[in-house]
N, C-alpha and C positions, 0 to 999 in steps of 0.2 A: 589488128582488127578487133574492135570491141564487140562483146556479145552480152546478152542478158542472161544471167545465171540464176536459177531458182533452187531452193531447197525446202523440202517439207519440214514444218516445225511442229504442227499440232493438228489433230483432227477431232471434231466433236460429232460422234455418231457411231452407229452400229448397223451392219447389214445382218439382220436377224434371220433372213431366209437362207443363209448359207449353212449347209450341214456341218455339224461339229464346230460351231462358231466361237467357242471359247475354251482355252486350255492353258496350262502353265508351262512356261519355258524353264523357269526355276522358281524357287520359293517366293521371290519378290516380283517376278515378271509374268504377266499374263499376255496372251496373244488373242486378237480378235480381228475380224474383217470390218473395214469401214471405207466407204468410197471405193476406189480401185486399189486399195492397199491392204496389206495385213499388218496390223499395228502391234508392236512390242511396247507394253506399258508397264513401267516400274511403279508398283503400288506405293512404295515408301518414298521414293524421290520424285515421283510424279512426271518423269520424262517419258517421251514417246520416241520410238525409232520405227522406221518404215521399211517394209518389203513391198516394192511396187508390183502391181499386177502386170500382165503382158500388155504391150502396146496394142491398141485397137480392141481391147478386151470388152466384151459385152457383159461382164460381171463374173464374180467368183461363185461357184456352185457348191464346193465342198472343200474342207481342209482336213489334213491329218498330220500329226507330229509323230516322229519315230520314238520308240521307247527309250532310246539313248539320248533323246533331245538334240540330236545332231542335224536332223533333216526335217524339212517341211514340204509336204506335197499340197499343191493348189490345183484344183480342177476349175477350168474356165471354159467359156465359149469365146473364141477369137475369130471374128469375121465368119460367123456361122459354123465354125468347125471346133470340135472338142480338142482341148489341150490340157495335158498334165505337166506342170513344171515342178521340179524338185530342187529346193534351195538348201544350201549348206549353212546352217545357222551358226556354226562355230566360227565362221570367217566374219571379219568386220571390214566393210559392210557385208551382209549376206550375199552370197553369189549363187548364180544358177549352176546346179550340178548336172542336171539332165532335163531335157524337154522331150516329152513323149507326145508326138503329134501326127505321125504317119501310121495308120492302122490298116491291117489287112482283114479287118472284120467290120461289120456294120455297127456304127455307133453314132448317136446324136449328142449325148452328153454323159459325163460320169457324175453320178449323184451321191456316191459314198465311197470312201477309201479307207484303207488301214495298212499300217506297216507290220511286218512280222516281228516276233520278239527279238531277233538279232538285227533288225532294221535292213536286211538285205533284200527282202521281197516286199512287193506292194500288191495289195488286193484292190481292185477297182470294179465297181458295179455300174453298168450302163442302164439308162432309162428304158422304159417300154417304148416301142414294142419289141426291141431286140432283147433286152433284159439279160445281157451277157455278163458273166462274172469272169474277170481276167486276172490271172495270177502271173505277176511279172518278176523276173530277176532284173530289177530296174537299173542297176549299175551298168548292165550290158544291153539294156533296152530289149531284153529277150522275153517273149511271151512263153512261159513254161506250160500253161494250160489255160483253156477257156471252156466254159460250160454255160448253157442257157438255164437260168434259174427259174424261169416262169414262162409259160406259153399262153397264159390267159389275160395278158395285159394288166395284171394286178400290180399296184405300186409296191416297190421294194424300198425300205427305209434305211437299212443299216447292214453293213458287213463288218466282220472282225476276225482277227486271228486268235486262236488259243494263246494266252499269254505265256505258255510254257512250250508250245509246239508249233514250229513253222509250217507243219503239214496239215494242221486241222483248222478249218474256218467255219464260221457261222453266218447264215443269211436269214434275215427276218423281213416280213412284209405282210400284206393283206392276205391271210390264209397261208402264209409261207413261214415255216420254221425248218431250216435245213442245216444239217451238219455235213460237211464234206471233208474228204481227206485227199491230199495230193499224193498219188502213188503211181508209179510207172508212167509218168508223163501225163496223167489225166487227173481231173477232180471227180471223185466218186462220192455219191451220197451214202452216208453210213447210218442214218436214222430213218425211221418210218413214222409218219405223222398218224396219230390215233386220235379218236374223239372228234368233237365238233371243231371245224376250222375257226380260228380266231384272227382278228386283225392285230397282228403283233407289231406294235409301234416302236419298241426299243428293247435292247437286251444288254447284258453285261456279264462277263465271266467273273465268277466269285472264287473259282479255283480252277485247277487244270482240267477238271472234267465236269464242272457244274456251271450252269448258266441260269441267270434270272431273266425272265422275259415278261414284259408288260403289254397290256392290251388297251384298246379304246373303250372297254367297258369296266376298267378299274380292276382287272384281275392280274395277279402276279403268279407266275408258274416257276418252279424250280425244276430244271431238267438235269439229270445226271447221266452222262454217256448217252444222251438222246432220249432217255426214259423219264417220264414225269414222276417226281418224288414228293412234291408239295405244291399246294395251291392255296391262295387266300384272295379275298376281295377287299379292296380299299373301301372303307365306309365313307358315305357322304355326310358331312357335318353341316349343321344349320349355320347359315351366315347370320351376322348381327341383325340384319333387317328382318329376320324371321323366315326367309325363304331359302330354299336350298341354294348353296353358293354357285353351283354350276348352272342353274337356271338363268342366272344373270348374264351369262355369255350372250344369249340372244339379244338382250337389251343393249349391251355395249358393243355389239358386233359392228354397227355402222360407224363407230368411232375409231375403228382400227383399220390401218392401211394394210390390206392383205398383199402377200407376194403374188406375182403372176402365176397362172395355172401351170406354167412349166417348172415352177419351183420344186426342188427335190425334197424340201422339208415337209415332214408330216404334220403340218400346222392346220389352222382352221380351214383353209381353202380345200385341201384334199380330204381331211378327216371328217369335217362336219358334213361335207357333201356326200361322202360315202356312208355316213352313219344315218340310221333312222332316228326318229324322235325318242324312242324308248332308250336308245343307247346314250342320248345326250344327258340323261339323268344320272349317268355314272361318270366319275372322274377318269380322265384319260391319262395314261402313263406315257408321256412323250419322251422321257429321258430317264436313264438309270446310270448311276455312277457307283462303282464298287470301291470299297476301302477295307482296311484290315479287319475291322469289327463286323462288317456286313455290307450294306449298300444303302444308298439314298435314291429315292425315286420321286418324280413329280406326281402329284395326287390331286389333279384338278387345279382350277385357277388359283394362283397365289399361294400354293401349298406344296411343301416337300415333306416327305416322311423318311425318317431314318429307321432302318431295320437292323437288328443285331442278331448274330447267330447264337442259338441256344446251345450251350456246351453239351457235347456227347449226344446231340440230337441232330436230325437232318432238316430242321426247319428254322425259321426266323420269326422274331417277334418285333412288333413296332415299339421303338424305344423313345423317339422324340418326334416332335412336329415343329417345322420351321415355316413361318409365313412371311409373305411380302407385307410390309406395314402399310397402313392407310396413310396416304399422302395429304397432309393438311393444306397444301397449296393447290390441290386439285379442285376443280369446279364442282365435282361430285365425289367427295371422299369415299363414299360407299362403293364407288366403281374403281378406284385407283389400284386396288389390289386384285382386280379381276383380270389377270393376264396369265396366260399359260407359260410355264417354264419349259423351254425348248431344249436347253442344253445345260449340263452341269459338269464340274470337274473338281477333284480334290487336289490340293497342292502336294508336292512330293512328300512333305512331312505329315500330311493329313491334318494340318492345323487350320487350314482355310478351305472353305467351299465357295466356289463362284458359280453364278448362274446367269443365263441370258433368257429373255422373255419375248413373247409374241408382240409386245409393244416396244421392242427395240431398247430395252433397258438392261443394264448390267448390275448385278447385286453380288454381295459377298457376306459371309458370316464367319467369325472365328469359332471353331468347333468347341473350344473349351466353354464358350458361353452357353452352348446347348446343355452342358452338364449341370448348370446351376439354375436351370429354368424351373425345376421342381414341379413338373407336371403341366406347367403353363407353356404355350407355344413360344419358342424363341423367334426372333425376327431378323430378317435380312437387313443390311444397310446398302446404300448405293456404293458401288465400287468406285465411282468417280463423282457423278452428279446426275440429276435427271436429264435424259436426252429427249430430243424430239421423237415422237412416235408416228408422225405422218409427214407429208411433203412440206418442206420449208418453202414458204411463198414469198417471204420478204427478208432482206438482209441490209443492214446499214452500219456505218461506222461513225465515230465521233471525231471531230477535229481536235478537241482539246484534251480528251481523255482516252486511255487505251481500251475503249469499250466497243463491243459488237452487239447489235440488237437483231434478233430474229423473231419472225412470227411464222405460224404454221397452221395447216389444216387440222392439227390436233387441238386447236382452239387455245393455244398457249402463246405467251410472249416471254422471251428469255433475254436477259442481259448478261453477256459474257465479258470477261476481262482477258484480253489476248496477251498480256504480259505475265500474269500469274496463271493463265490457262484454267480459270475457275468460272463457275456460274455464280454471278452476283445476285441476280433477281430472277424469279420465275413465278408466273401466275397464269392460271387457266380462266377462260371466260365462257359465256354461253354461246357466242357466235364464232364462226371461223374468221381468221385474220388473213388478209390478202397482201397487204403492203405495210411497210414501216419505215420511218426515218428518225434519226437521232438529232436532236438540237445540238449545235456546236458546243454548248456549255456542258452537255451530258446530263442535264437536269430534267429534260422533257423528251417525250416521243410523240409523234403523230402516227396513228395506226388506222388503216382502212379495214374496217370490219364488214361483214356481210350486210349488216343493217345500217351502220352509221360510220362516220369518220370521227375519231376521238383524239383530243389532245390529252396527254396523260403526264402526271408528275412521277418521276422516279424517286421514291423515298428510300429510306434506309432498309426497310423490310417490306415494302409494298409498292405496287404500281397502281396509281389512283387517277381516274378520269376527272378532269375539271371543266371540260368543254366538249360538247357534242355538236356535230353538223349533220344535216340530212343529205349526206352523200353516201349512197348505197354501193357496196361492192367495189370500192376504190382499189384498183389493181396497181397503182403507181402513185407514190407521194414523195416529196423531197423538201427538206428545209433548205433555205438559202444559206450561203456560206457565212453570212453575218448573223443569221438566225432570226432576223426581223420579219421574214416572210416564209411562207411555205406554199407549195403547189400540190394540188390533189386532183387526180384524173377521175372523171366520171364518164366512161364511154369515149365520146369524141370531143368532150369539153374539158378544159383545164381551169380549175378554180384557183384563184390566188387569194390567200388570206394573210392578214398581218398578225403578228404575235403580240403587238402592243395593245391594240383594242380588240383583238380576236375576231375582227369582222372580215367578211368577204369583200375585197376591194376591187376585184376584176374577174371576169370570165372570158377566157381566150377561146374563141370559136373559129373554126376554119377547116379542121380535119373532117373528112367524110367517112373515115374508118376509125377503129379504136386506137387510141394513143397508147403506145407500148412503152415509151421511154421519155423522160424529161430530165434535163440537166441545166444547172445554173452556170453562168459564166463567173469569172473570178470576182468581179465587183458587184454582182447581183443585179446589174442593169438589164440583163437579157436572160431569156429562158429559151432553151432549144428543145424541140419536141420532134419525135418520129413516130409514125403509125403504120397500121396495116394498109392504109390507103396509098402507100408509096410516097408520102409527103414528109419532108424535113423542113420545119419552119423555125425561123429565128424571130422571137417576139420581143418588142420593146416594152418593158414593164411600166414606163412612165405614161405611154400613150395607150397601151393595151393593143397595139397594132402589130401586124407582121412587118418586119423589116426586110427579110430575105426569105425566099422559098425555093425549094428544089423538089420537083415532083417526078417520080418514075413509077407509074402505075403498075408496072410489071413486077415490082419488088415490094414485099411486105417487110418493113423494117422492124428489127428486134431490139435494137439499142443504139443510142447516140452518145457522143462524148464531145468535148470541146477542148482545144488547146489552152494552156495557161495564159497565153496572150490574147485569147478570145478571137483570133483571126481565122482559125481553121476548125470546121466541124467534121467529125468522123462519124460514119454511119455504117452499120452492118445489118444484113437482112437475108431474105430467102434467095437472092440471086447469086449467092456464093462469092461475094466480093466485099472488100473493105473500101469505102469511098472517102476521099478527102474533098470537102465541099467548102467553097468560099464565094461570096458575092453571088449567091443563087445558082452557081454552076459547079459541076463536078470537075475538080482540077485533075484528079487521078483516081483510077480504080486498080486495086491490087487483088489478084485472084486468091480465093481461099483454098484452092487446090482440092476440089472434090469433097469439101465439107461445107456445112452452113455455119457461119459465125453467129453466135447467139448472144454474146455480150461483149462489151468493150470498155476499157478504162485506160486513161493515160496518167503517168506518174506526175507528181507535183513539180518535178524538174522539167517535164516536157520531153525528156530524152528516152523514156521507156514506155512501151505500149503493151497491153495484155489483152488478148481476146479469148473468150471461151468458145468452144465448138460443140457441134451436135453429137460428137462422139466422146464427149467427156474430157477432152484435153484442154490445156491452157497453152497458148502460143505466146511466147515472150519475144519481143523484137525491139530493135532500136528505132528511135525517131530522130531525124527524118527517115522515112521508110526506105529500105534498100530496094534497088531495082530488081534484084534476083530473089529467088526463093531462099530467104535467109532468116531463120528464126529458130529458137529452141522450143521444143514441144514437150510438155509434161502431162502424163496421164493422171488427172485428178480424180475423176469419177468414172463410173461405168454407164452413166446416162448423160443426156445433154446438160451442159452447164447453163444455168438459167440466170444467175446473177454474178457479177464481178464487182468487187469494191476495193478501193485502195485506202490505206490509212498510214499517215506518217507517224512513225513511232516517236513517242515523247522522251523515252529514256534510252532504249536500245538503238544502236546504230544500224538499224535495218528496217525493212518495210514488210508488211504482211499483204499477201494477196489471198483473198478468201473467195473460193468458188462454191456455189451450192448447186446441186443437181436434182432435177425433178424425179428421175427414176431411181436415184439412190435414196430417195425419200427424206432421210432424216439426218443427213450429214453435211458438214462443210469443213473445208480444209484450209489451213493457214500455211502459206509459203513465205519464206524469206527470199527476197530478190535483190540483185545488185547488177549494175552495169559495170562489167569487168573489162579492163583494158590490160592485156598481157604485159605491155611495156611498163605500165605504172599501176600495178594492181591495187595499191592503196590510195595514193593521192588522187587518182582519177576516177575512183569508184563512186557511184551515186547510189545511195541506199533508199529503199522504199519498203512499204508493207502492203500486201494485197490479200483480199479475201474472195473465196469462190463458193458458190452454192450450186 
């Protein structure tokens, strides 16, 4: 019995609203969340390996790696219930060691976690209103102690263990700085807060009895055994534009896709709402990372300060400044470095510092470079390449080159190479882009912007428009397989253009609702369209007339596809079925089994089919479709899959499946797929490539 097998190859994106979202596994390997995976990325060799999230996960909330680097804890929400999964990183592939899911205490989600110094205990903080701190002997799934850390529904941002003591923990939040000790089966507070309450955003242990704590007003406090020993305020420096750098946050706020209100991260959504205007004039310390000489802390948008301990004294002095560089490819370079740094981590040797930002970017810097800056700020570099910072709205592949094109609400267009896993071109524009298609030659793209439809050349180092059309807000566009035509959707009308004279040669009218999907048949003689009006039409491009139609007003169609021989149309939509349509009638309906199919593509061979779902999974099945519930399902994203594209590899004997997800905002995943027959695993296998957003 043959089956379709998929394997994750590469992911482009970051889930920035996950707490503790970047850390080192070893000197060359960093880990970060993307889609519904935790990614292990080797910085030197550029490979990725994946730790998948739980099935039916609604997204990761927090991560924690054990001090011995053997275990990874992932906090998720799975079918509205909180789950903590602990993986053993030393095994290949990583295997689940424990799953903590049945709790005898009230909990909505776990927002921060930490392993003890010996890696045997796990600390987990729940969200308000419960705000419980749970102390686990996780290997035996035994709760050793539990305490409510707040009774006023204040947000709590971070929990940690004393790096030398399993029994001492620290909790920080809005008005909360607590040291607790596990003794006699309970957690007891050992410090008493004095002075004005602060909104403590982050903390780090710099020794076994000293903690550095940062606030939303740019203050840093050093506590020793719970008593304040030192305090300093981070200075606001003038930006190059002549205005205070933090004031620009308000201007750029609308460009940033914020996490939902339930997010555990102390980012803009929670912090700016809780702060008054006077506090916004101060840099906010979102993250602190300790190292042998002192510590690094975020100090407002695009800025990190290094502090070193003064010998024989109890305080620290600022030693270096590190900045996110201005991006020359940005539409507004003055804004490209105005992003808050949410998480930082030093490599085990302390040679490298990595950071993640509120615009979903990953940066790194070699610490030795900061030593030669001679008073001038050092600058981060991209850890990989610039990533999308808002929802991916369009995804396209190229027939003749290993290229992927994406567009996004971050106003950017990016061209990726899926064989080298690199970003080849990147440019930002004034308007948001809603749809994109790659010409088969790989030399042109057509892009649906908010204001116009544009044909654009892909040059060596630029993306340049050479023809514009007055088609506003085009949500779907597609080049024909031969590249001589392209279709662009404007509401319920499909415009057909020729690439030879660049003229509009036909307008296909008939849909009464918005057209959601168009696809060309193999010889480009026909175009298939599906819309929210429940209609699937087959258009003859020679006459501009409908040849066949199938209307089911109770269904709003999300996507259509056509078989390689052009005889069968496939359609998926809101009625939770996959339909096979021929000669204006439905030949067969296959249940989606309690999910909505959101996207569909069929392989070039016609023997494999892939559908995206409303729960972020990809279902891979054989064609002809089986009579029973027979498919392999892969959790690609934590939000609905919005686009699925297939691309036949030119060099490698495999296929990519790329899904993109609307709620994962900025990521898409590449899967390698094959039709595998156990009896003849090599001679009978059909290889393909697919992409998902």
